VOPAGU-2260 file (C-alpha; in pm, 1 decimal, decimal comma):
REM VOPAGU-2260
SITE   aa  ch    i         X         Y         Z
SITE  MET   A    0    -497,6    -187,1    5340,3
SITE  ASN   A    1    -171,3    -244,7    5157,5
SITE  LYS   A    2    -286,0    -594,0    5058,3
SITE  TRP   A    3    -610,8    -451,1    4918,0
SITE  ILE   A    4    -416,7    -194,8    4712,1
SITE  THR   A    5    -181,2    -466,1    4587,6
SITE  LYS   A    6    -468,4    -693,4    4487,8
SITE  THR   A    7    -645,6    -404,9    4316,0
SITE  LEU   A    8    -332,6    -320,5    4116,2
SITE  ILE   A    9    -283,7    -685,7    4018,9
SITE  VAL   A   10    -644,8    -726,7    3905,7
SITE  THR   A   11    -637,4    -394,5    3718,3
SITE  SER   A   12    -311,0    -485,8    3546,1
SITE  PHE   A   13    -451,5    -826,3    3453,6
SITE  VAL   A   14    -764,9    -669,1    3302,8
SITE  ILE   A   15    -554,0    -420,5    3106,2
SITE  VAL   A   16    -335,1    -699,6    2971,0
SITE  ILE   A   17    -641,2    -904,7    2870,2
SITE  ILE   A   18    -797,0    -605,4    2691,3
SITE  ALA   A   19    -473,2    -533,7    2503,7
SITE  PHE   A   20    -429,9    -903,0    2414,7
SITE  ILE   A   21    -783,9    -936,4    2275,4
SITE  ASP   A   22    -754,0    -614,5    2072,9
SITE  TYR   A   23    -417,2    -714,3    1932,7
SITE  TYR   A   24    -535,7   -1068,1    1853,7
SITE  VAL   A   25    -835,4    -938,9    1659,1
SITE  ASP   A   26    -658,8    -648,3    1492,5
SITE  PRO   A   27    -279,0    -686,9    1476,7
SITE  TYR   A   28    -251,0    -420,4    1205,1
SITE  PHE   A   29    -451,9    -166,3    1407,2
SITE  GLN   A   30    -702,4    -121,4    1126,9
SITE  TYR   A   31    -998,2     -17,1    1339,7
SITE  ARG   A   32    -887,8     314,0    1483,1
SITE  TYR   A   33   -1154,2     435,2    1725,8
SITE  TYR   A   34   -1376,1     718,9    1609,3
SITE  ASN   A   35   -1714,2     840,7    1736,1
SITE  ASN   A   36   -1881,6     786,1    1398,7
SITE  GLU   A   37   -1949,2     412,0    1370,1
SITE  TYR   A   38   -1983,7     407,9     990,0
SITE  PHE   A   39   -1656,9     586,2     925,1
SITE  TYR   A   40   -1482,7     392,9    1197,7
SITE  LYS   A   41   -1557,4      59,3    1035,1
SITE  THR   A   42   -1546,7     146,8     666,0
SITE  GLU   A   43   -1325,1     448,8     604,0
SITE  PRO   A   44    -975,1     342,3     488,9
SITE  LYS   A   45    -828,0     672,3     605,7
SITE  PHE   A   46    -871,8     536,7     959,7
SITE  GLN   A   47    -741,8     190,2     879,0
SITE  MET   A   48    -437,2     251,5     661,6
SITE  PRO   A   49    -209,7     433,8     910,2
SITE  GLY   A   50    -210,8     126,3    1134,4
SITE  ILE   A   51    -135,4    -102,8     841,9
SITE  VAL   A   52     151,3     122,8     729,6
SITE  LYS   A   53     296,1     108,8    1076,8
SITE  ASN   A   54     248,7    -258,2    1158,1
SITE  SER   A   55     265,7    -448,2     829,4
SITE  LYS   A   56     531,9    -718,6     813,5
SITE  TYR   A   57     583,8    -683,7     436,2
SITE  LYS   A   58     838,0    -429,0     320,2
SITE  ASN   A   59     735,4    -360,1     -41,6
SITE  LEU   A   60     435,9    -143,6    -122,3
SITE  LEU   A   61     132,7    -103,2    -348,4
SITE  ILE   A   62     -20,3     239,1    -282,6
SITE  GLY   A   63    -285,0     458,4    -442,1
SITE  GLY   A   64    -649,5     559,6    -443,1
SITE  SER   A   65    -963,8     374,5    -544,2
SITE  GLY   A   66    -799,6     236,4    -860,1
SITE  LEU   A   67    -575,6      18,6    -643,8
SITE  GLU   A   68    -880,9    -159,4    -499,5
SITE  SER   A   69    -912,6    -344,7    -832,1
SITE  ILE   A   70    -554,4    -474,6    -818,5
SITE  ASN   A   71    -508,6    -828,7    -689,2
SITE  GLN   A   72    -224,2    -818,3    -439,8
SITE  LEU   A   73    -158,4   -1192,0    -477,2
SITE  LYS   A   74    -128,5   -1152,0    -854,7
SITE  ALA   A   75     122,7    -870,3    -808,5
SITE  GLU   A   76     321,6   -1079,7    -561,0
SITE  GLU   A   77     328,6   -1372,1    -802,7
SITE  LEU   A   78     457,8   -1155,6   -1088,6
SITE  PHE   A   79     713,4    -948,8    -897,8
SITE  GLY   A   80     827,3   -1232,0    -671,7
SITE  THR   A   81     787,8   -1035,9    -348,6
SITE  LYS   A   82     534,4    -972,9     -72,4
SITE  PHE   A   83     348,7    -640,5     -82,0
SITE  THR   A   84     161,4    -428,3     166,8
SITE  LYS   A   85    -147,7    -284,5      -4,6
SITE  ILE   A   86    -250,4      69,1      92,4
SITE  ALA   A   87    -563,0     176,1     -99,0
SITE  VAL   A   88    -708,7     512,3       7,3
SITE  PRO   A   89   -1012,5     605,4    -207,0
SITE  ASN   A   90   -1107,2     971,1    -253,2
SITE  SER   A   91    -769,4    1078,0    -119,1
SITE  THR   A   92    -551,5    1378,3    -189,6
SITE  SER   A   93    -190,2    1357,0    -301,1
SITE  LYS   A   94     -78,7    1501,5      32,4
SITE  LEU   A   95    -257,0    1232,4     232,9
SITE  VAL   A   96    -105,3     954,9      20,8
SITE  ALA   A   97     235,3    1124,1      51,4
SITE  ILE   A   98     209,2    1109,9     432,8
SITE  LEU   A   99     132,0     737,9     424,1
SITE  LEU   A  100     405,6     675,0     166,4
SITE  GLU   A  101     667,6     863,6     365,0
SITE  ASN   A  102     573,4     687,3     688,4
SITE  PHE   A  103     598,6     350,1     515,6
SITE  LEU   A  104     939,9     432,1     368,0
SITE  ILE   A  105    1072,7     539,3     708,6
SITE  LYS   A  106     938,0     228,9     881,4
SITE  HIS   A  107    1013,2     -40,7     621,7
SITE  ASN   A  108    1279,9      90,2     378,8
SITE  PRO   A  109    1122,8     -94,3      80,5
SITE  ASP   A  110    1301,5    -210,3    -232,1
SITE  LEU   A  111     998,3    -144,6    -452,3
SITE  VAL   A  112     702,4      93,9    -440,6
SITE  ILE   A  113     423,3      83,8    -701,5
SITE  TYR   A  114     216,9     403,5    -684,1
SITE  PHE   A  115    -114,5     403,6    -874,0
SITE  LEU   A  116    -168,0     769,0    -960,8
SITE  ARG   A  117    -492,2     942,2   -1043,6
SITE  PRO   A  118    -461,9    1307,2   -1153,7
SITE  ALA   A  119    -771,9    1408,5    -954,7
SITE  ASN   A  120    -586,5    1318,0    -633,3
SITE  PHE   A  121    -353,6    1609,5    -704,2
SITE  CYS   A  122    -628,4    1870,8    -741,9
SITE  TYR   A  123    -616,4    1975,5    -376,9
SITE  THR   A  124    -264,2    2107,8    -363,3
SITE  ASP   A  125    -253,7    2245,0      -9,8
SITE  GLU   A  126    -502,3    2017,8     164,4
SITE  VAL   A  127    -475,3    1680,2     334,4
SITE  TYR   A  128    -845,2    1602,2     286,0
SITE  THR   A  129   -1093,6    1678,6      11,7
SITE  HIS   A  130   -1357,9    1937,2      92,9
SITE  ASP   A  131   -1639,4    1685,2     145,3
SITE  GLN   A  132   -1466,3    1461,5     399,1
SITE  LYS   A  133   -1519,4    1458,9     773,1
SITE  ASP   A  134   -1233,6    1568,7     990,3
SITE  ILE   A  135    -997,5    1276,3    1047,9
SITE  PRO   A  136    -759,9    1303,5    1346,5
SITE  MET   A  137    -405,4    1346,8    1223,0
SITE  TYR   A  138    -270,3    1163,1    1528,3
SITE  LEU   A  139    -355,0     845,1    1334,4
SITE  TYR   A  140     -70,8     936,9    1099,5
SITE  ASP   A  141     172,8    1000,9    1381,3
SITE  SER   A  142     432,4     729,9    1438,5
SITE  SER   A  143     430,0     781,3    1817,3
SITE  ILE   A  144     394,0     456,2    2012,1
SITE  ARG   A  145     160,4     637,4    2253,0
SITE  ASN   A  146    -110,9     613,5    1988,3
SITE  ASP   A  147     -72,9     235,9    1981,9
SITE  TYR   A  148    -131,8     217,7    2356,7
SITE  LYS   A  149    -426,8     456,9    2325,3
SITE  TYR   A  150    -573,1     221,2    2070,9
SITE  LEU   A  151    -504,9    -109,5    2246,4
SITE  LEU   A  152    -638,2       4,2    2583,1
SITE  ASN   A  153    -949,1     176,8    2451,0
SITE  ILE   A  154   -1283,0      34,3    2562,1
SITE  GLN   A  155   -1434,2     118,4    2221,0
SITE  THR   A  156   -1163,2     -86,9    2056,2
SITE  LEU   A  157   -1252,9    -379,5    2283,9
SITE  ILE   A  158   -1622,4    -350,2    2194,9
SITE  THR   A  159   -1538,0    -355,1    1825,0
SITE  SER   A  160   -1308,3    -653,1    1878,1
SITE  PHE   A  161   -1592,3    -852,4    2035,2
SITE  GLN   A  162   -1822,3    -748,5    1749,4
SITE  HIS   A  163   -1581,0    -883,2    1491,9
SITE  LEU   A  164   -1525,2   -1202,2    1688,0
SITE  SER   A  165   -1903,4   -1250,8    1697,9
SITE  TYR   A  166   -1903,9   -1225,0    1316,7
SITE  GLY   A  167   -1653,2   -1509,6    1308,6
SITE  LYS   A  168   -1372,1   -1304,4    1157,9
SITE  LYS   A  169   -1073,8   -1104,2    1269,6
SITE  ALA   A  170    -942,2    -817,4    1057,2
SITE  PHE   A  171   -1070,6    -684,3     727,7
SITE  ASN   A  172    -954,8    -860,5     412,3
SITE  LEU   A  173    -670,4    -636,6     297,6
SITE  ASN   A  174    -693,7    -775,6     -54,9
SITE  GLU   A  175   -1070,0    -747,2    -100,5
SITE  LEU   A  176   -1125,7    -650,8    -463,1
SITE  TYR   A  177   -1364,4    -373,4    -558,0
SITE  PRO   A  178   -1571,3    -317,5    -763,9
SITE  LYS   A  179   -1698,5    -670,2    -815,4
SITE  GLN   A  180   -1696,3    -813,1   -1167,2
SITE  ALA   A  181   -2073,3    -866,5   -1147,0
SITE  ASP   A  182   -2119,8    -489,7   -1106,6
SITE  CYS   A  183   -1938,0    -411,0   -1430,6
SITE  ASN   A  184   -2089,9    -409,2   -1778,3
SITE  GLU   A  185   -2098,4    -196,1   -2091,5
SITE  ASN   A  186   -2460,3     -81,2   -2048,4
SITE  LYS   A  187   -2379,0      59,1   -1706,8
SITE  VAL   A  188   -2081,3     249,9   -1847,8
SITE  LEU   A  189   -2292,1     393,7   -2129,3
SITE  SER   A  190   -2556,8     513,9   -1883,5
SITE  TYR   A  191   -2287,8     697,5   -1687,7
SITE  PHE   A  192   -2159,7     848,3   -2011,6
SITE  ASN   A  193   -2503,2     972,1   -2117,0
SITE  ALA   A  194   -2545,5    1137,8   -1778,0
SITE  ALA   A  195   -2196,9    1287,7   -1787,9
SITE  ILE   A  196   -2228,5    1459,9   -2125,1
SITE  GLU   A  197   -2524,0    1655,3   -1988,8
SITE  ARG   A  198   -2313,5    1805,0   -1710,3
SITE  ASP   A  199   -2116,3    2127,4   -1725,7
SITE  TYR   A  200   -1751,2    2058,8   -1646,3
SITE  ALA   A  201   -1645,5    2422,8   -1658,5
SITE  ASP   A  202   -1660,2    2474,8   -1283,4
SITE  TYR   A  203   -1467,6    2156,0   -1212,0
SITE  SER   A  204   -1191,6    2247,1   -1456,3
SITE  ASN   A  205   -1137,0    2567,4   -1258,6
SITE  VAL   A  206   -1098,9    2363,7    -938,3
SITE  CYS   A  207    -849,9    2112,7   -1079,1
SITE  LYS   A  208    -559,7    2314,6   -1214,1
SITE  ILE   A  209    -259,5    2108,4   -1307,4
SITE  ASN   A  210     -25,9    2406,4   -1305,2
SITE  ASP   A  211     -90,5    2424,7    -930,1
SITE  GLN   A  212     -66,1    2047,9    -900,8
SITE  LYS   A  213     297,4    2063,6   -1007,0
SITE  ILE   A  214     370,1    2245,7    -681,1
SITE  SER   A  215     216,7    1960,1    -485,1
SITE  ILE   A  216     393,6    1693,2    -687,0
SITE  GLN   A  217     733,8    1854,4    -650,0
SITE  SER   A  218     696,3    1940,8    -283,2
SITE  ASP   A  219     571,8    1596,2    -176,9
SITE  LEU   A  220     652,8    1321,4    -423,9
SITE  LEU   A  221     983,8    1462,7    -545,4
SITE  LYS   A  222    1104,4    1512,1    -190,1
SITE  ILE   A  223    1016,0    1152,4    -106,8
SITE  ILE   A  224    1189,3    1014,2    -416,9
SITE  ASN   A  225    1503,7    1217,2    -352,5
SITE  LYS   A  226    1525,2    1089,0       5,4
SITE  ASN   A  227    1490,2     723,5    -100,7
SITE  LYS   A  228    1732,2     669,3    -386,5
SITE  ASN   A  229    1776,1     299,2    -306,1
SITE  THR   A  230    1404,2     233,2    -355,8
SITE  ARG   A  231    1263,8     168,3    -701,2
SITE  PHE   A  232     942,6     356,2    -774,8
SITE  ILE   A  233     689,7     264,6   -1042,3
SITE  LEU   A  234     444,8     551,0   -1097,5
SITE  ILE   A  235     135,4     441,9   -1290,3
SITE  ASN   A  236    -111,9     684,3   -1444,1
SITE  ILE   A  237    -406,8     445,0   -1431,8
SITE  PRO   A  238    -649,8     408,7   -1723,4
SITE  ILE   A  239    -998,9     552,5   -1755,4
SITE  THR   A  240   -1258,7     481,1   -2024,0
SITE  ALA   A  241   -1229,0     645,4   -2363,9
SITE  LEU   A  242   -1580,0     776,0   -2297,6
SITE  LYS   A  243   -1457,4     965,4   -1992,6
SITE  GLN   A  244   -1177,9    1111,5   -2201,7
SITE  LYS   A  245   -1439,0    1221,4   -2454,4
SITE  VAL   A  246   -1631,6    1400,1   -2180,8
SITE  PHE   A  247   -1316,8    1568,4   -2055,3
SITE  LYS   A  248   -1225,7    1690,4   -2402,5
SITE  LYS   A  249   -1529,1    1918,0   -2385,4
SITE  SER   A  250   -1362,2    2116,1   -2106,1
SITE  LYS   A  251   -1023,5    2235,0   -1985,4
SITE  ILE   A  252    -987,1    1925,2   -1772,1
SITE  TYR   A  253    -841,4    1724,9   -2059,3
SITE  LEU   A  254    -558,8    1974,2   -2108,5
SITE  ASN   A  255    -503,9    1984,5   -1734,9
SITE  TYR   A  256    -468,4    1607,7   -1723,7
SITE  LYS   A  257    -229,9    1617,8   -2017,4
SITE  ARG   A  258     -17,3    1863,1   -1820,3
SITE  PHE   A  259     -25,1    1618,7   -1530,6
SITE  SER   A  260     162,4    1358,4   -1737,2
SITE  PHE   A  261     413,0    1620,8   -1851,2
SITE  SER   A  262     465,1    1724,6   -1488,1
SITE  ILE   A  263     539,1    1368,1   -1381,0
SITE  GLU   A  264     777,8    1314,3   -1671,5
SITE  SER   A  265     959,1    1635,5   -1581,1
SITE  LEU   A  266     967,2    1530,0   -1216,8
SITE  ILE   A  267    1145,8    1199,3   -1277,3
SITE  GLN   A  268    1382,1    1314,3   -1550,8
SITE  ASN   A  269    1728,5    1160,8   -1502,1
SITE  LYS   A  270    1614,5     957,6   -1201,0
SITE  LYS   A  271    1724,9     601,3   -1263,8
SITE  ASN   A  272    1521,1     452,6    -978,0
SITE  VAL   A  273    1184,9     580,5   -1111,2
SITE  LEU   A  274     968,3     444,6   -1392,5
SITE  PHE   A  275     657,1     633,2   -1510,7
SITE  LEU   A  276     397,3     427,1   -1697,1
SITE  ASP   A  277     119,8     633,5   -1854,8
SITE  TYR   A  278    -173,4     400,1   -1924,5
SITE  ARG   A  279    -442,4     664,8   -1900,1
SITE  GLU   A  280    -532,9     652,0   -2271,5
SITE  ASN   A  281    -406,1     301,8   -2345,0
SITE  GLU   A  282    -665,9     157,4   -2584,3
SITE  ASP   A  283    -627,2    -198,9   -2455,1
SITE  PHE   A  284    -764,5     -74,4   -2123,5
SITE  SER   A  285    -971,2     235,3   -2203,8
SITE  THR   A  286   -1205,7      71,8   -2457,7
SITE  ASP   A  287   -1281,9    -248,7   -2266,4
SITE  TYR   A  288   -1615,1    -119,4   -2133,8
SITE  SER   A  289   -1733,8    -462,1   -2018,4
SITE  ASN   A  290   -1475,4    -444,0   -1740,3
SITE  TYR   A  291   -1571,5     -98,0   -1609,8
SITE  CYS   A  292   -1842,3     -25,3   -1355,8
SITE  ASP   A  293   -1855,0     346,6   -1429,1
SITE  LEU   A  294   -1641,1     580,9   -1640,2
SITE  THR   A  295   -1338,7     542,9   -1414,2
SITE  HIS   A  296   -1340,8     231,5   -1194,5
SITE  PHE   A  297   -1252,1    -103,7   -1347,8
SITE  SER   A  298   -1290,7    -463,8   -1235,3
SITE  SER   A  299   -1023,5    -701,0   -1109,3
SITE  VAL   A  300   -1016,4    -871,6   -1452,1
SITE  LEU   A  301    -882,9    -554,2   -1608,8
SITE  GLY   A  302    -678,1    -499,8   -1292,6
SITE  ASP   A  303    -498,1    -830,2   -1354,6
SITE  ARG   A  304    -414,1    -723,0   -1708,8
SITE  LEU   A  305    -292,1    -387,6   -1580,7
SITE  ILE   A  306     -52,5    -540,3   -1328,9
SITE  GLU   A  307      72,8    -786,9   -1594,2
SITE  LYS   A  308     143,4    -496,8   -1830,8
SITE  THR   A  309     312,6    -311,2   -1545,9
SITE  TYR   A  310     539,4    -606,3   -1475,0
SITE  ASP   A  311     633,9    -646,4   -1843,2
SITE  ASP   A  312     724,3    -277,3   -1873,5
SITE  TYR   A  313     908,9    -286,1   -1541,5
SITE  PHE   A  314    1109,2    -590,9   -1648,3
SITE  ASN   A  315    1202,9    -431,1   -1979,1
SITE  SER   A  316    1307,9    -105,5   -1811,7
SITE  PHE   A  317    1479,0    -216,0   -1490,4
SITE  GLU   A  318    1564,0    -585,2   -1496,6
SITE  LYS   A  319    1730,6    -581,1   -1840,2
SITE  GLU   A  320    1970,1    -302,2   -1742,2
């Protein structure tokens, strides 16, 4: 009887070790956090990024929303002379990004953080998720090692691991660039503009109030900056098309977004480790419609120019001191 129990324990332990090994081999960053909705499980970055924050081997950080998806990580590494972890969380709120940023700072103590800001991310001042998102378990954002074991020893994780092995690939490409250059052209941008000018932005401008956003900025971002004075932060207000600005000028949104820049500038006043670069209305970026795929999202070609401009301004501000 005792021998049977011993053999059972040995076999069970062996199976558990094999499962954990396969899952870790396929997904060392823990990108595929198990969830009962297959589409969100495989495609929603809000499930993938907590694992990358926790397990990445690179200490410096590129972080932001959908605008960061157009930034070539390798290009940034070439310019800044350092390895980056890239955390792009489309359709995210400022609070969600702040959680990821704070967890990364605690885990990796980076020298440099480049945060690609979009004012709309700060519209939801007291919420972690936007109103149209499915509930995402907050335990993913917990640094407890128990969650790693839950993930590695999960049968659903194993199934997904075998699926990805059958596709002939391991983890997702962390530097996959989106949108594709082929999807971007001036005619497409103009069609979006023509549709946008027919919409009423009054309701939206009541939702996105920058005066309230300042509360969120100061309670989250300012707290993080103050706790990490040895880290250099580059805050980038990313560009949008001049056509989008024209649409916004028909409503209160434009003034709200202007206040956003003022709020950031006020936030970082007298902080020598923070650089704010406001490219939102930069004509070199905002009028290059051939490199936009809608009124907001730009291609990697414009993304390369943006990161080059960022490096030049960073060098002139920090490195020449």
